[in-house]
C-alpha positions as CSV (number, residue, x, y, z in Angstrom):
1,M,25.7,-6.6,20.8
2,K,29.1,-6.4,19.7
3,T,31.0,-8.8,17.0
4,A,33.5,-9.9,19.7
5,S,31.6,-10.6,22.4
6,L,28.6,-12.7,20.4
7,K,31.9,-14.8,18.7
8,S,32.5,-15.5,22.3
9,A,29.3,-16.4,23.8
10,L,29.3,-18.7,21.0
11,L,32.4,-20.2,21.2
12,E,30.8,-20.7,24.7
13,Y,27.8,-21.9,24.3
14,R,29.5,-24.4,21.3
15,D,32.5,-25.5,23.3
16,L,29.7,-27.1,26.4
17,A,27.4,-28.9,23.4
18,I,31.8,-30.5,22.3
19,Q,32.1,-31.4,26.0
20,G,29.0,-33.2,25.8
21,I,30.0,-35.1,22.5
22,H,33.1,-35.5,24.5
23,H,31.3,-37.3,27.3
24,Y,29.0,-39.0,25.2
25,T,31.5,-40.8,22.2
26,P,32.8,-44.6,23.9
27,K,35.6,-44.2,25.6
28,C,36.6,-48.1,24.3
29,E,37.6,-50.1,21.0
30,P,37.7,-49.4,18.4
31,K,39.2,-46.6,19.0
32,K,41.8,-45.8,16.2
33,Y,38.9,-45.8,13.1
34,L,36.2,-45.1,15.2
35,Y,35.5,-43.5,18.4
36,D,39.2,-41.2,17.9
37,L,37.8,-40.0,14.9
38,V,34.2,-39.5,16.1
39,L,36.0,-36.4,17.7
40,D,38.3,-35.6,14.9
41,Y,35.6,-32.9,13.4
42,P,34.2,-31.4,16.5
43,N,37.9,-30.9,17.9
44,R,38.4,-28.6,14.9
45,G,36.4,-26.4,15.9
46,G,33.4,-24.5,14.0
47,K,31.0,-21.1,14.4
48,G,28.7,-22.9,16.9
49,F,26.1,-21.4,15.5
50,R,23.3,-24.6,16.3
51,P,24.5,-25.0,20.1
52,G,24.4,-21.4,20.3
53,L,20.9,-21.0,19.0
54,C,19.6,-23.6,21.2
55,I,21.3,-22.9,24.1
56,A,21.0,-18.8,24.0
57,A,17.1,-19.6,22.4
58,C,16.2,-21.8,26.0
59,K,18.0,-19.7,28.4
60,A,16.0,-16.2,26.8
61,W,12.9,-18.0,27.2
62,G,13.8,-19.0,31.0
63,G,15.6,-22.5,31.1
64,T,19.2,-22.8,32.0
65,E,22.2,-24.6,30.3
66,E,21.9,-27.7,32.3
67,M,18.1,-28.5,30.8
68,V,19.1,-27.9,26.8
69,I,22.9,-29.2,26.7
70,N,21.7,-32.7,25.8
71,S,19.7,-31.1,23.2
72,A,22.1,-28.9,22.4
73,T,25.3,-31.7,22.6
74,S,22.9,-34.2,20.1
75,L,22.1,-31.6,17.7
76,E,26.1,-30.5,17.3
77,L,26.7,-34.3,16.6
78,F,23.9,-34.8,13.9
79,H,25.9,-31.7,12.6
80,N,29.0,-33.0,12.2
81,A,27.6,-36.3,10.9
82,F,26.3,-34.6,8.0
83,L,29.6,-33.1,7.4
84,V,31.2,-36.1,7.1
85,H,29.1,-37.8,5.1
86,D,28.3,-34.3,3.2
87,D,32.1,-34.3,2.6
88,I,32.1,-37.0,1.3
89,E,28.8,-37.0,-1.7
90,D,30.4,-33.6,-2.7
91,G,33.8,-34.6,-2.9
92,S,35.5,-32.1,-1.4
93,E,39.1,-32.1,0.6
94,F,39.5,-29.9,3.2
95,R,37.3,-28.9,6.1
96,R,38.2,-26.8,8.6
97,N,42.0,-25.8,7.1
98,K,42.5,-29.8,7.6
99,P,42.1,-32.6,4.6
100,T,38.5,-34.8,4.9
101,M,37.9,-37.8,6.6
102,H,37.4,-39.7,3.3
103,E,40.6,-38.4,2.5
104,Y,43.0,-38.7,5.0
105,N,41.4,-42.4,5.4
106,N,39.3,-43.6,3.2
107,I,35.6,-43.6,2.1
108,G,34.6,-46.6,3.6
109,I,35.8,-45.3,7.3
110,A,34.6,-42.1,7.3
111,I,30.7,-43.2,5.7
112,N,30.9,-45.3,8.8
113,V,32.5,-42.6,11.0
114,G,29.3,-40.8,10.2
115,D,27.0,-43.6,10.9
116,A,28.6,-44.0,14.5
117,M,27.4,-39.7,15.0
118,N,24.6,-40.0,14.1
119,V,23.6,-43.3,16.3
120,L,25.5,-41.8,18.8
121,S,23.6,-38.2,18.8
122,I,20.5,-40.5,20.5
123,K,22.0,-41.5,23.5
124,P,21.5,-37.7,24.9
125,L,18.1,-37.4,23.5
126,M,17.0,-40.3,26.2
127,M,19.5,-38.7,29.1
128,N,16.6,-35.5,28.5
129,M,14.2,-37.6,30.3
130,E,16.0,-37.4,33.4
131,V,15.7,-33.3,33.4
132,L,13.0,-32.7,31.0
133,G,10.5,-35.4,32.0
134,P,8.6,-37.9,29.3
135,E,6.2,-35.4,27.7
136,L,9.4,-32.5,26.8
137,T,11.9,-35.3,26.1
138,W,9.5,-36.7,23.2
139,Q,8.8,-33.2,22.1
140,V,12.0,-33.1,21.4
141,F,12.4,-36.7,20.1
142,S,9.5,-35.3,17.4
143,E,11.4,-32.0,16.0
144,I,14.7,-33.7,15.8
145,E,13.3,-36.5,13.6
146,H,11.8,-33.8,11.6
147,M,14.7,-31.4,11.2
148,V,16.8,-34.8,9.8
149,R,14.2,-35.6,7.2
150,Q,14.0,-32.3,6.0
151,S,17.9,-31.9,5.9
152,V,17.9,-35.7,4.0
153,E,15.2,-34.1,1.6
154,G,17.2,-31.5,0.8
155,Q,20.8,-33.2,0.2
156,A,17.9,-35.1,-2.4
157,M,17.2,-32.3,-4.1
158,E,20.4,-30.7,-4.6
159,L,22.5,-34.4,-5.3
160,G,19.4,-35.0,-8.0
161,W,19.9,-31.6,-9.4
162,R,23.5,-31.5,-10.5
163,K,22.9,-35.9,-10.9
164,E,20.8,-35.4,-13.5
165,N,22.7,-31.9,-14.9
166,C,19.4,-29.9,-14.0
167,C,19.8,-26.2,-15.3
168,T,16.4,-25.0,-16.0
169,L,15.7,-23.7,-11.9
170,T,15.0,-20.9,-10.8
171,D,15.4,-19.2,-6.7
172,D,11.6,-20.5,-5.6
173,D,13.9,-24.1,-6.8
174,Y,16.6,-23.3,-5.0
175,M,15.2,-21.4,-1.9
176,R,13.1,-24.6,-1.0
177,M,15.7,-26.8,-1.8
178,I,17.5,-24.4,1.4
179,L,14.6,-24.3,3.6
180,K,14.8,-27.8,3.8
181,K,18.7,-29.1,3.6
182,T,20.1,-25.8,6.0
183,C,16.9,-24.2,8.0
184,W,15.1,-26.9,9.2
185,Y,18.8,-28.3,11.1
186,T,20.5,-24.7,11.0
187,T,18.2,-22.4,12.7
188,I,14.5,-23.1,12.9
189,H,14.9,-26.8,14.9
190,P,18.0,-25.0,17.0
191,I,15.6,-22.5,17.9
192,R,12.3,-24.0,18.2
193,I,13.7,-26.5,20.6
194,G,15.4,-24.2,22.7
195,A,12.2,-22.4,23.6
196,I,10.1,-25.6,23.9
197,I,12.3,-26.3,26.4
198,G,13.1,-22.6,28.2
199,S,9.3,-22.0,28.4
200,Q,8.8,-25.9,29.3
201,G,6.8,-26.3,26.6
202,E,4.8,-23.1,27.0
203,V,5.5,-21.6,23.8
204,N,4.1,-22.6,20.0
205,P,7.0,-23.5,18.1
206,D,5.6,-22.6,15.1
207,R,6.2,-18.6,15.9
208,F,9.6,-19.1,15.0
209,N,9.7,-20.5,11.4
210,R,9.9,-17.4,9.6
211,F,12.3,-16.1,11.4
212,G,14.7,-19.3,11.3
213,Y,14.1,-19.1,7.8
214,F,14.8,-16.0,7.2
215,M,17.8,-16.3,9.1
216,G,19.0,-19.4,7.8
217,T,18.2,-18.6,4.3
218,A,20.5,-15.5,5.0
219,F,23.7,-17.8,6.4
220,Q,23.1,-20.1,3.0
221,I,23.1,-17.5,0.7
222,Q,26.6,-16.3,3.0
223,D,28.2,-19.3,2.9
224,D,27.9,-19.8,-0.7
225,I,29.2,-16.1,-0.9
226,L,32.3,-17.1,1.1
227,N,32.7,-20.0,-1.1
228,L,33.4,-18.4,-4.0
229,V,35.3,-14.7,-2.8
230,G,36.3,-15.8,1.0
231,D,40.0,-15.8,2.4
232,E,40.9,-20.1,2.0
233,K,42.4,-20.3,5.4
234,A,39.7,-17.8,7.0
235,Y,36.9,-19.9,5.7
236,G,38.6,-23.7,6.0
237,K,37.9,-25.1,2.5
238,E,38.2,-24.9,-0.6
239,I,37.9,-21.5,-2.8
240,G,35.9,-22.0,-5.8
241,G,34.8,-25.5,-4.3
242,D,31.0,-24.8,-5.3
243,I,32.1,-24.5,-9.2
244,L,33.6,-27.4,-8.9
245,E,31.2,-29.6,-7.2
246,G,28.3,-28.1,-9.9
247,K,26.6,-27.1,-6.5
248,R,23.3,-25.0,-7.7
249,T,24.3,-22.4,-6.0
250,L,21.5,-18.9,-6.2
251,M,24.8,-17.3,-8.0
252,L,24.9,-20.7,-10.5
253,I,21.2,-20.1,-11.1
254,H,21.5,-16.6,-11.9
255,L,24.0,-17.2,-14.3
256,L,22.4,-19.9,-15.9
257,N,19.1,-17.7,-16.1
258,N,21.3,-14.5,-17.4
259,C,23.9,-15.2,-19.8
260,S,23.6,-15.6,-23.4
261,A,22.6,-19.0,-25.1
262,Q,26.1,-19.3,-25.7
263,E,27.6,-19.3,-23.2
264,R,25.0,-21.4,-21.6
265,K,25.1,-24.1,-23.8
266,R,29.3,-23.8,-22.2
267,L,28.4,-23.7,-18.9
268,E,26.4,-26.7,-19.4
269,E,28.6,-29.4,-21.2
270,Y,30.7,-28.1,-18.3
271,L,28.7,-28.8,-14.9
272,E,28.0,-32.4,-16.6
273,N,31.4,-33.2,-15.8
274,C,32.4,-30.6,-13.5
275,R,34.8,-32.4,-11.7
276,A,37.1,-33.5,-14.8
277,E,40.6,-31.8,-13.8
278,E,40.6,-30.5,-17.5
279,S,37.4,-28.4,-16.4
280,L,39.5,-26.2,-14.3
281,E,39.9,-23.5,-16.7
282,T,36.3,-23.4,-17.1
283,A,35.7,-23.4,-13.6
284,H,37.4,-19.8,-13.5
285,W,35.7,-19.0,-16.9
286,V,32.2,-19.1,-14.5
287,M,33.8,-17.4,-11.5
288,E,34.5,-14.5,-14.4
289,R,30.6,-14.7,-15.6
290,M,29.2,-14.1,-12.6
291,E,31.2,-11.5,-11.7
292,H,30.2,-10.0,-15.5
293,Y,26.7,-10.9,-15.1
294,G,26.3,-9.1,-11.0
295,S,25.7,-13.3,-10.1
296,I,27.3,-12.7,-6.9
297,E,26.4,-8.7,-6.2
298,Y,22.7,-10.0,-6.8
299,T,23.1,-12.5,-4.8
300,R,24.9,-10.5,-1.9
301,N,21.4,-8.1,-2.1
302,V,19.1,-11.0,-1.4
303,A,21.1,-12.0,1.5
304,K,20.7,-8.7,3.1
305,N,17.4,-8.8,2.4
306,M,16.3,-12.1,3.8
307,A,18.5,-10.7,6.9
308,G,16.5,-7.9,7.6
309,A,13.1,-10.0,7.2
310,A,15.1,-12.0,9.9
311,L,15.3,-8.9,12.2
312,K,11.7,-7.9,11.6
313,E,10.7,-11.5,12.6
314,F,13.0,-11.4,15.7
315,Y,11.2,-8.5,17.0
316,S,7.4,-10.4,16.0
317,A,9.1,-13.9,17.9
318,F,10.5,-12.4,21.0
319,R,8.3,-9.3,21.8
320,E,7.3,-10.4,25.3
321,V,10.4,-11.8,26.2
322,P,12.6,-9.4,28.9
323,A,15.9,-8.2,28.1
324,S,18.9,-10.4,28.7
325,K,22.4,-11.3,27.2
326,D,20.9,-14.3,25.5
327,K,17.8,-12.6,23.5
328,S,21.2,-10.1,22.0
329,I,22.8,-13.0,20.8
330,L,19.6,-14.2,19.1
331,E,19.4,-11.0,17.7
332,S,23.0,-9.9,16.6
333,I,22.8,-13.1,15.4
334,I,21.4,-12.0,12.1
335,M,23.1,-9.5,10.8
336,Y,26.8,-11.6,12.1
337,M,25.4,-14.2,9.7
338,V,26.0,-12.1,6.4
339,N,28.2,-10.0,7.6
340,R,30.9,-12.7,8.6
341,D,34.1,-13.5,6.4
342,Y,34.1,-17.2,7.5
C-alpha cells in the first residue's frame, strides 16, 4: 500500500474513534474546565496508529467497524489521557504544535482532565455488551486491564530512572521498559483486541505478541530519533525535549556506554539537573556527542532491524488471513513507522 493511501486509511479510522470520543463525552456542565478540555487533545489530530491497528485487525479477521468502534474509541481515550499526564510528568511545553494542557491551564486542571478521560474510557467498553455479548466484552475488558497496568509500570520504570539519575542501563533495560510503556498499549493490545473481536474470540491473541512487540519498539525508537533530528513543526513537540528531560532513550544509553570517563562524568552531572536553564548549552553538547559516537545512527539501525523482525512476524501471525485492504494496512504500517518524519 502506498504511503498516501496508508495515511488516508489511518486518518479515516482515527476520525471514527474521535467521533466516538465526542459521542461519549458528556454535553453537560462543567464544560470550560473539564468536558471541553477532554476534547482538546483528540481534536488536535494525531497519527491514529492505535485505533487504526485495532479496526484494521478486526476487519482483517472478518469483523466490522460497528463491532470494534467502541473498543477503538476507548483505546484513543486512554491514549490521550496518557498524553495529558505524560506532559505533566515530563514537563513538556508543546503537544501537536500547541501548548500542553497544563501550560495553558494549570497542573491541577490538566490532571483532573486526564483522570476524566480515563473514567470516560470505561463507558464504550461497557457498551460493547450490546454488540459483542458478555463473553467477548469481558475478554476485551481483560485486555484493557492488562494494557493499562503494563503502561503505568513502564512509566514508573522510566520516571524512577530519572529520579535516581540511573546511568548504568543497557539496551535490554530500555527494551524491557518500552515493552511495558509503549508496545502493549500502542501495538500489541490494539491488534489483539481487534483480532479477538473480528474472529469472535476464535483466534489466540498471544500469536500477535511478538509482532506487536517488534512493531512497537520500532515505533518508539523512531519517535525518540525524531525528537532529536525531526522537523519541529511536523513532529509537533519541542525538538530535543528528551535530552532536556533526561529521558533514558536508546541514544542516551549508547552514549553513556561509549563515551570517555570524563565525558560520562559531565553527562551524569548534567542528567542530575537537566531542566535547569543553565544546562541548555550542555544539552547541545550531549547532542553533539551523540553524533560523534554514532549513537543516533546506531539507534536507526536497531529500529530498522526491529521493523524487519516485525515484518517477518506479520507473515506468520496473519498467514491464513485472506488478502484485503485492512491486511495491507497492517503490513504497510510496519515500515511506515520507521520511515515517517513525524
